[in-house]
Residue frames relative to the residue before (quaternion, step in Angstrom):
aa qw qx qy qz dx dy dz
M 1.0000 0.0000 0.0000 0.0000 0.00 0.00 0.00
T 0.5154 -0.6292 0.4817 0.3263 3.57 -1.00 0.80
D 0.4540 -0.7089 0.4605 0.2815 3.58 -0.92 0.80
V 0.6907 -0.5206 0.3296 0.3786 3.53 -1.26 0.60
A 0.6660 0.5166 -0.3125 0.4381 3.59 0.86 -0.93
T 0.6465 0.5167 -0.3239 0.4584 3.60 1.01 -0.75
W 0.6478 0.5049 -0.3142 0.4762 3.56 0.99 -0.83
A 0.6460 0.5240 -0.3206 0.4531 3.58 0.93 -0.88
A 0.6633 0.5035 -0.2969 0.4672 3.56 0.95 -0.91
R 0.6280 0.5387 -0.3360 0.4500 3.58 1.03 -0.76
L 0.6699 0.4796 -0.2935 0.4849 3.59 0.96 -0.84
D 0.6484 0.5134 -0.3214 0.4612 3.58 0.96 -0.83
D 0.6416 0.5130 -0.3234 0.4696 3.59 0.96 -0.81
A 0.6375 0.5340 -0.3276 0.4485 3.59 0.99 -0.83
A 0.6765 0.4953 -0.2899 0.4614 3.58 1.01 -0.82
T 0.7352 0.4316 -0.2469 0.4607 3.57 0.93 -0.85
A 0.5482 0.6543 -0.3931 0.3418 3.63 1.14 -0.47
P 0.3975 0.6175 -0.1368 -0.6648 1.80 1.22 -2.17
A 0.0960 0.7813 -0.6095 0.0946 3.56 -1.08 0.79
P 0.4564 -0.7246 0.4398 0.2705 3.61 -0.76 0.97
I 0.2200 -0.7516 0.6098 0.1221 3.53 -1.29 0.52
T 0.5821 -0.5457 0.4489 0.4024 3.56 -1.28 0.15
P 0.6150 -0.5828 0.3767 0.3745 3.61 -1.05 0.66
L 0.5309 -0.6391 0.4620 0.3102 3.55 -1.10 0.75
S 0.5620 0.6048 -0.3940 0.4039 3.60 1.15 -0.48
G 0.6562 0.4846 -0.3138 0.4859 3.58 1.20 -0.39
D 0.6930 0.4357 -0.2506 0.5169 3.55 1.35 -0.08
G 0.7512 -0.4363 0.2070 0.4499 3.55 1.20 0.52
L 0.4928 0.6367 -0.4574 0.3777 3.64 1.20 0.07
T 0.1038 0.8269 -0.5386 0.1237 3.57 -0.41 1.24
D 0.7123 0.4500 -0.2264 0.4887 3.60 1.26 -0.19
L 0.4877 -0.6901 0.4528 0.2843 3.57 -0.85 0.99
A 0.6476 0.5165 -0.3364 0.4480 3.61 0.90 -0.82
V 0.6422 0.5053 -0.3245 0.4764 3.59 1.02 -0.75
A 0.6166 0.5513 -0.3465 0.4424 3.59 1.01 -0.79
Y 0.6760 0.4681 -0.2994 0.4840 3.59 0.98 -0.78
E 0.5773 0.5496 -0.3766 0.4721 3.60 1.16 -0.48
V 0.6345 0.5142 -0.3241 0.4775 3.57 0.99 -0.83
Q 0.6301 0.5392 -0.3300 0.4510 3.57 0.95 -0.87
R 0.6629 0.4924 -0.3123 0.4697 3.58 0.88 -0.88
G 0.6255 0.5369 -0.3321 0.4586 3.56 1.11 -0.65
V 0.6206 0.5355 -0.3234 0.4728 3.56 1.06 -0.80
V 0.6769 0.4820 -0.2894 0.4752 3.58 0.88 -0.96
A 0.6312 0.5455 -0.3360 0.4371 3.60 0.96 -0.81
L 0.6333 0.5239 -0.3384 0.4582 3.59 1.03 -0.70
R 0.6349 0.5074 -0.3271 0.4821 3.59 1.06 -0.70
L 0.6544 0.5059 -0.3134 0.4665 3.57 0.95 -0.84
G 0.6256 0.5543 -0.3233 0.4437 3.54 1.11 -0.69
R 0.6750 0.4520 -0.2887 0.5066 3.57 1.23 -0.38
G 0.6935 -0.5175 0.2643 0.4259 3.57 1.22 0.34
E 0.5001 0.6225 -0.4539 0.3955 3.60 1.20 0.11
R 0.2365 -0.7566 0.5883 0.1599 3.57 -1.28 0.23
L 0.5615 -0.5907 0.4533 0.3609 3.54 -1.19 0.50
V 0.0662 -0.8073 0.5857 0.0279 3.58 -0.92 0.90
G 0.8213 -0.1645 0.0940 0.5380 3.60 1.19 -0.05
G 0.4522 -0.6637 0.5261 0.2796 3.49 -1.33 -0.44
K 0.1624 -0.7743 0.6011 0.1136 3.52 -1.32 0.14
L 0.3072 -0.7337 0.5830 0.1659 3.51 -1.26 0.57
G 0.0580 -0.7750 0.6269 0.0552 3.54 -1.23 0.52
L 0.8082 0.2311 -0.2050 0.5014 3.55 -1.29 0.43
T 0.2895 0.7933 -0.4859 0.2253 3.56 0.94 0.90
S 0.6570 0.4597 -0.3358 0.4942 3.62 1.19 -0.13
R 0.5744 -0.6103 0.4200 0.3482 3.55 -1.06 0.74
A 0.6157 0.5592 -0.3515 0.4298 3.58 1.03 -0.76
K 0.6724 0.4854 -0.2978 0.4728 3.60 0.95 -0.84
Q 0.6270 0.5343 -0.3392 0.4542 3.57 1.05 -0.74
I 0.6459 0.5092 -0.3165 0.4726 3.58 0.96 -0.85
A 0.6530 0.5235 -0.3147 0.4478 3.58 0.96 -0.88
M 0.7236 0.4149 -0.2275 0.5025 3.59 1.11 -0.74
G 0.4340 -0.7175 0.4464 0.3124 3.57 1.27 -0.19
V 0.5751 0.5591 -0.3881 0.4540 3.58 1.09 0.72
D 0.3357 -0.7586 0.5276 0.1830 3.55 -1.25 0.34
R 0.7332 0.3425 -0.2319 0.5398 3.58 1.20 0.38
P 0.5305 -0.5930 0.4846 0.3635 3.59 -1.23 0.40
L 0.2606 -0.7058 0.6120 0.2438 3.52 -1.35 -0.17
H 0.2017 -0.7839 0.5761 0.1140 3.55 -1.22 0.37
G 0.1007 -0.7765 0.6202 0.0481 3.52 -1.31 0.50
L 0.4394 -0.6691 0.5317 0.2764 3.53 -1.35 -0.08
V 0.2143 -0.7796 0.5750 0.1252 3.57 -1.02 0.74
T 0.2420 -0.7918 0.5550 0.0808 3.53 -1.06 0.86
S 0.7059 -0.4864 0.3195 0.4038 3.54 -1.30 0.36
G 0.6332 0.5510 -0.3385 0.4253 3.60 1.08 -0.57
M 0.6406 0.5291 -0.3197 0.4554 3.57 1.27 -0.23
V 0.5745 0.6372 -0.3620 0.3645 3.58 1.22 -0.36
R 0.0034 -0.7631 0.6462 -0.0110 3.55 -1.03 0.93
T 0.4587 -0.6662 0.5038 0.3033 3.58 -1.19 0.44
S 0.5870 -0.5615 0.4482 0.3730 3.55 -1.17 0.57
G 0.7585 0.3293 -0.2700 0.4934 3.57 -0.89 0.95
S 0.5572 0.6093 -0.4047 0.3930 3.58 1.19 -0.18
R 0.3312 -0.7286 0.5642 0.2028 3.55 -1.31 0.34
L 0.3198 -0.7694 0.5327 0.1481 3.52 -0.92 0.97
S 0.3736 -0.6841 0.5737 0.2517 3.54 -1.14 0.63
L 0.3627 -0.7548 0.5059 0.2067 3.56 -0.59 1.14
E 0.5287 0.6270 -0.4102 0.3987 3.60 1.23 -0.23
E 0.6722 0.4891 -0.2900 0.4742 3.57 1.24 -0.40
L 0.7090 0.4019 -0.2315 0.5313 3.59 1.31 -0.07
I 0.4969 -0.6725 0.4704 0.2821 3.57 -1.27 0.39
H 0.7506 -0.2276 0.1736 0.5955 3.58 0.61 -1.11
P 0.0556 -0.8749 0.4809 0.0146 3.58 0.57 1.21
R 0.0740 -0.7387 0.6687 0.0417 3.46 -1.28 0.71
V 0.2149 -0.7957 0.5575 0.0992 3.56 -1.06 0.65
E 0.0270 -0.7984 0.6015 -0.0074 3.54 -1.06 0.81
P 0.4466 -0.6928 0.4983 0.2688 3.58 -1.08 0.71
E 0.0280 -0.8046 0.5927 -0.0234 3.56 -1.04 0.80
I 0.3821 -0.6347 0.5987 0.3044 3.51 -1.39 0.12
A 0.1821 -0.7943 0.5743 0.0775 3.57 -0.69 1.11
F 0.2354 -0.7503 0.6075 0.1119 3.53 -1.12 0.85
V 0.1452 -0.7566 0.6327 0.0781 3.57 -0.87 1.01
L 0.2841 -0.8218 0.4765 0.1300 3.55 -0.35 1.27
G 0.2646 -0.7500 0.5857 0.1565 3.52 -1.08 0.79
Q 0.7626 0.1879 -0.1090 0.6093 3.54 1.29 -0.41
P 0.5460 -0.6104 0.4396 0.3688 3.62 -1.09 0.48
L 0.2041 -0.7424 0.6241 0.1331 3.54 -1.28 0.48
E 0.0430 0.8073 -0.5831 0.0809 3.55 -0.63 1.15
G 0.3260 -0.7572 0.5372 0.1785 3.54 -0.73 1.07
P 0.5788 -0.0116 -0.7605 -0.2943 1.46 -2.50 -0.12
G 0.7142 0.5105 -0.3191 0.3571 3.51 -1.35 0.03
V 0.3802 0.7132 -0.5076 0.2985 3.62 1.19 0.29
T 0.1800 -0.8009 0.5683 0.0570 3.56 -0.90 0.99
V 0.6941 -0.4263 0.3607 0.4542 3.56 -1.32 0.08
A 0.6484 0.5183 -0.3175 0.4583 3.59 0.94 -0.88
D 0.6335 0.5259 -0.3323 0.4601 3.59 1.01 -0.77
V 0.6439 0.5271 -0.3182 0.4543 3.57 0.96 -0.88
L 0.6811 0.4879 -0.2961 0.4587 3.56 0.84 -0.95
A 0.6533 0.5127 -0.3161 0.4587 3.57 1.01 -0.76
A 0.7087 0.4587 -0.2513 0.4734 3.58 1.09 -0.71
T 0.6135 0.5925 -0.3337 0.4015 3.58 1.25 -0.34
R 0.3388 -0.7389 0.5524 0.1847 3.54 -0.88 1.00
Y 0.7975 -0.0517 0.0824 0.5955 3.56 0.88 -0.98
V 0.1571 -0.7070 0.6670 0.1751 3.49 -1.42 0.26
C 0.0251 0.7965 -0.6033 0.0314 3.56 -1.16 0.53
P 0.5704 -0.5711 0.4434 0.3896 3.59 -1.20 0.33
A 0.0801 -0.7849 0.6135 0.0350 3.55 -1.17 0.62
L 0.1913 -0.7081 0.6582 0.1694 3.50 -1.33 0.43
D 0.1336 -0.7984 0.5862 0.0332 3.53 -0.64 1.17
V 0.1856 -0.7688 0.6046 0.0950 3.57 -0.67 1.11
I 0.1092 -0.7845 0.6094 0.0364 3.55 -0.59 1.17
D 0.0094 -0.8065 0.5883 -0.0576 3.55 -1.03 0.85
S 0.2033 -0.8038 0.5487 0.1070 3.55 0.21 1.27
R 0.3836 -0.7329 0.5212 0.2098 3.53 -1.06 0.82
Y 0.5727 0.6139 -0.3675 0.4001 3.58 1.29 0.16
E 0.6129 -0.5801 0.4031 0.3540 3.53 -1.11 0.76
G 0.8594 0.1399 -0.1147 0.4783 3.52 -0.99 0.91
F 0.4412 -0.6921 0.4520 0.3492 3.58 1.28 0.23
T 0.4862 0.6462 -0.4207 0.4111 3.57 1.11 0.80
F 0.2344 0.7747 -0.5411 0.2284 3.57 -0.64 1.13
T 0.4572 -0.6437 0.5362 0.2984 3.53 -1.34 0.27
H 0.7141 -0.4098 0.3422 0.4529 3.53 -1.36 0.05
L 0.6694 0.4994 -0.3026 0.4593 3.60 0.90 -0.89
D 0.6177 0.5388 -0.3429 0.4589 3.58 1.03 -0.77
A 0.6731 0.5027 -0.3008 0.4514 3.58 0.91 -0.93
V 0.6131 0.5365 -0.3466 0.4649 3.59 1.03 -0.75
A 0.6802 0.4963 -0.2948 0.4518 3.57 0.79 -1.01
D 0.6978 0.4653 -0.2455 0.4861 3.56 1.09 -0.79
N 0.5161 -0.6820 0.3900 0.3413 3.56 1.22 0.61
A 0.6532 -0.5578 0.2988 0.4159 3.53 0.91 1.09
S 0.5986 -0.6067 0.3372 0.3999 3.59 1.11 0.77
S 0.2265 0.8084 -0.5147 0.1741 3.60 1.16 0.55
A 0.0113 -0.7737 0.6335 0.0071 3.57 -1.07 0.81
V 0.7273 -0.2945 0.2342 0.5740 3.58 0.30 -1.26
F 0.0674 -0.7864 0.6103 0.0683 3.57 -1.27 0.27
A 0.1727 -0.7566 0.6222 0.1033 3.52 -1.31 0.46
L 0.2629 -0.7517 0.5879 0.1422 3.54 -1.14 0.73
G 0.5321 -0.6060 0.4836 0.3402 3.53 -1.20 0.53
D 0.5804 -0.6240 0.4108 0.3240 3.54 -1.21 0.49
D 0.6593 0.5004 -0.3087 0.4686 3.59 1.19 -0.51
L 0.1088 -0.7832 0.6108 0.0409 3.57 -0.74 1.08
V 0.0721 -0.8365 0.5410 -0.0496 3.54 -0.47 1.30
A 0.4710 -0.6521 0.5085 0.3071 3.57 -0.95 0.81
P 0.4670 -0.7130 0.4451 0.2746 3.62 -0.91 0.83
T 0.1351 0.8454 -0.4999 0.1307 3.54 0.53 1.20
G 0.6998 0.4388 -0.2809 0.4888 3.61 1.07 -0.62
D 0.6096 -0.5194 0.4318 0.4149 3.54 -1.34 -0.08
L 0.3040 -0.8002 0.4926 0.1571 3.56 -0.21 1.28
A 0.5450 0.6023 -0.4051 0.4196 3.59 1.19 -0.35
L 0.7217 0.4242 -0.2357 0.4936 3.57 1.16 -0.61
T 0.4299 0.7083 -0.4613 0.3172 3.61 1.25 -0.01
G 0.2951 -0.7741 0.5387 0.1531 3.56 -0.71 1.10
C 0.1341 -0.7859 0.6017 0.0481 3.54 -1.13 0.76
V 0.0563 -0.7624 0.6443 0.0235 3.55 -1.01 0.91
L 0.1521 -0.7811 0.6030 0.0563 3.56 -0.84 1.04
E 0.0680 -0.8088 0.5841 -0.0104 3.57 -0.74 1.14
V 0.1371 -0.7379 0.6540 0.0951 3.52 -1.21 0.67
D 0.8327 -0.0928 0.0085 0.5459 3.56 -0.55 1.19
G 0.7404 -0.4453 0.2114 0.4570 3.53 0.98 0.97
R 0.6429 0.4988 -0.3237 0.4827 3.60 1.26 -0.01
V 0.4185 -0.7064 0.5103 0.2559 3.59 -0.80 1.00
V 0.0857 -0.8188 0.5675 0.0117 3.57 -0.75 1.10
E 0.7965 0.0565 -0.0194 0.6017 3.61 1.16 -0.51
S 0.0093 0.7691 -0.6382 -0.0333 3.55 -1.28 0.42
A 0.0466 0.7909 -0.6053 0.0769 3.54 -1.16 0.59
A 0.3273 -0.6898 0.5905 0.2614 3.54 -1.37 -0.15
G 0.7007 -0.4972 0.3187 0.4004 3.55 -1.24 0.43
A 0.5999 0.5913 -0.3517 0.4085 3.57 1.14 -0.61
A 0.4970 0.6551 -0.4308 0.3718 3.59 1.23 -0.21
V 0.6895 0.4187 -0.2608 0.5304 3.60 1.22 -0.45
M 0.8337 -0.2629 0.1220 0.4700 3.55 -0.25 1.33
G 0.6830 -0.4839 0.2780 0.4712 3.57 1.15 0.62
H 0.7616 -0.0750 0.0594 0.6409 3.56 1.24 -0.52
P 0.4905 -0.6977 0.4170 0.3141 3.63 -0.67 0.97
A 0.6081 0.5528 -0.3635 0.4387 3.60 1.09 -0.57
A 0.5591 0.5921 -0.3919 0.4282 3.60 1.20 -0.44
A 0.6270 0.5306 -0.3341 0.4623 3.58 1.10 -0.68
V 0.6405 0.5130 -0.3200 0.4736 3.58 0.98 -0.81
A 0.6393 0.5141 -0.3186 0.4749 3.58 1.00 -0.84
Y 0.6199 0.5484 -0.3391 0.4472 3.59 0.98 -0.82
M 0.6816 0.4831 -0.3029 0.4586 3.59 0.83 -0.92
A 0.6334 0.5314 -0.3339 0.4527 3.57 0.93 -0.85
N 0.6971 0.4669 -0.2822 0.4652 3.58 0.93 -0.82
Q 0.6443 0.5190 -0.3235 0.4592 3.58 1.08 -0.64
L 0.6305 0.5720 -0.3380 0.4014 3.59 1.03 -0.72
V 0.4791 0.6784 -0.4338 0.3493 3.57 1.22 -0.38
A 0.6267 0.5823 -0.3365 0.3936 3.58 0.99 -0.85
T 0.7566 0.3248 -0.1919 0.5341 3.60 1.17 -0.54
G 0.5546 -0.6516 0.3768 0.3548 3.59 1.24 0.33
R 0.5479 0.6055 -0.3971 0.4190 3.57 1.19 0.49
R 0.1368 -0.7490 0.6363 0.1241 3.52 -1.39 0.13
L 0.5232 -0.5695 0.5122 0.3738 3.53 -1.34 0.14
E 0.2957 -0.8161 0.4794 0.1292 3.55 -0.58 1.17
A 0.5968 -0.5311 0.4638 0.3830 3.53 -1.29 0.47
G 0.7606 0.3264 -0.2692 0.4925 3.55 -0.93 0.94
W 0.5635 0.6109 -0.3860 0.4004 3.59 1.23 -0.30
V 0.3302 -0.6678 0.6266 0.2288 3.50 -1.34 0.47
V 0.0642 -0.7799 0.6210 0.0452 3.58 -0.94 0.85
L 0.2447 -0.7579 0.5938 0.1144 3.55 -0.68 1.17
S 0.3217 -0.8406 0.4117 0.1428 3.54 -0.32 1.30
G 0.6932 -0.4617 0.2838 0.4752 3.62 1.23 -0.04
G 0.6237 -0.5961 0.3716 0.3429 3.52 -1.15 0.70
L 0.3670 -0.7315 0.5398 0.1971 3.55 -0.92 0.97
T 0.7748 0.1844 -0.0930 0.5975 3.56 1.17 -0.60
A 0.6375 -0.4423 0.4151 0.4750 3.54 -1.28 -0.10
P 0.5056 -0.6458 0.4670 0.3305 3.61 -1.05 0.67
V 0.2309 -0.7584 0.5934 0.1391 3.56 -1.15 0.65
P 0.5626 -0.6053 0.4246 0.3699 3.63 -1.00 0.66
L 0.3069 -0.7146 0.5983 0.1926 3.55 -1.12 0.75
L 0.0891 -0.8428 0.5302 -0.0231 3.57 -0.34 1.31
S 0.6218 -0.5552 0.4064 0.3741 3.54 -1.18 0.61
G 0.8149 0.2464 -0.2036 0.4835 3.54 -0.93 0.97
S 0.6146 0.5730 -0.3469 0.4168 3.58 1.24 -0.17
T 0.2020 -0.7400 0.6277 0.1329 3.54 -1.35 0.39
V 0.1470 -0.7974 0.5841 0.0380 3.54 -0.79 1.12
T 0.0455 -0.7999 0.5983 -0.0156 3.57 -0.89 0.99
A 0.1214 -0.7560 0.6390 0.0734 3.55 -1.01 0.89
T 0.0665 -0.7812 0.6205 0.0145 3.56 -0.88 1.00
L 0.0881 -0.7991 0.5946 0.0114 3.56 -0.75 1.10
S 0.5135 -0.6776 0.4298 0.3041 3.56 -0.77 1.04
G 0.8332 0.1682 -0.1606 0.5016 3.53 -0.79 1.09
L 0.7352 0.4222 -0.2255 0.4800 3.57 1.24 -0.27
G 0.5457 -0.6246 0.4000 0.3900 3.59 1.24 -0.23
S 0.4707 -0.6723 0.5039 0.2693 3.55 -1.24 -0.42
V 0.1446 -0.7498 0.6399 0.0865 3.52 -1.39 0.30
T 0.1265 -0.8139 0.5670 0.0073 3.56 -1.03 0.88
L 0.0122 0.7591 -0.6508 -0.0064 3.53 -1.20 0.70
G 0.1623 -0.7733 0.6048 0.0995 3.56 -1.14 0.71
A 0.2496 -0.7539 0.5879 0.1538 3.53 -1.33 0.19
E 0.0041 -0.7899 0.6132 -0.0044 3.54 -1.18 0.62
């Protein structure tokens, strides 16, 4: 079996080139724990270049996506300072492989969350602010085709993300928060917060509880992207994508 460090380097090279590679599942990746080891290796390479951890992210948080992937659980990854963009900025598609963008509810933590046993109520109590986010996912695999294990190793397809400028205390029922996704002013998707595991804070709790296995926790000050509210849409040259969430404001990214 190919060693973890080699797989991590292969994914990191694919992201920095950028150029797609064949899935690791075709090269002997068969174990979930090993896939998360590869993910940690990928993140470590970014940290070694001077980036810092700024939070976490969830993927496959809707039942429909899990069924489509043939899995029964979400996955999680880590996000670094090099992935952060400001709302209104424009991305160069030359730096990405086949980017897609999805709207999310982001949680900015005021207190750490450490499992096991973290609940939705715990997440809300620990959250300083929530805000809209646009998460650009960019699988490093050829044809955007991969298994659950491949996606885990690829750090949940993390690429870049932007947060809205309005930071709102989590006082309302986020499960009922409406989301409208527009591309160049045209509505292409809509959803509610309940699309993410019934409540977006449930996704944050899930990640906190899963991190126990590696001795980690969600730290105060971290941003946690709770998972796509809608299906991801391709990010195309010249386009502008805007997510508007009821009561939380909006966030925009463009591409060129």
